[in-house]
N, C-alpha and C positions, 0 to 999 in steps of 0.2 A: 488208514492206520493199521500197523502190523500187530498181529496177535502174538502174545508171548507163549511159547510152547512150554511143556512141563520141564524139560531138561534145563532150559535157561532160567526158569523160575526157581528150580532147585539150587542152581549155582548162586543166584542172587540171594536166596534165603540163607545159604551157608555163609556168604560174605557178610550179610547183615548180622547174622548170629555171632560171627567172629568179632565184628566191630562192637557189638552190644555187650559181649561177655568178656572176651579176652583183653581187649584194650583198656577198659576201666580197671581190671585187676592189675595190669602191668603199670598203669599210671599210679595206682594206690601204693604199690611197693616202691616207686621212685620217690615218694614224698618222705620216706624215712631219712633222718639225718645220717650223714656219713660217719663212720667210726673215727675216733681220734687216731692220729698217726702214732705208731709205736716208737718211731724215732724220726729225727729231722734230717737224717743223712750224714750227720757229723761223724758217726762211727765208721761209715763206709769211706768217707774222705780221709779220716785218720789212718785207716787200714791201707789205703792206696799210698798215702804219704810214707808210711813205714816201709812198704814194699819197695818204693822208689829209693828210699834212703839206703836200704840194705843193698839194692842193686848198684847204687852209686859207690858204696863202700867196696863192694866186691870188684867192680870194674877198676876202681882206683888201686886196689891191692894187686890186681892182675897186671895193670899197666906198669907199675913201678917195680 
């Protein structure tokens, strides 16, 4: 059976400390509910529609 030296024991201790302290804290923050959306995207869709409509009008004016 191999004997664990001091440097590998230190690495294992740091990894275990990470799993014992940091991961539960990260998991606890993930349990908070997500904030409500400020818009459902209709304003962006309407803005794109207006830009396309103006572009169509300008192209129609330039063609005729």
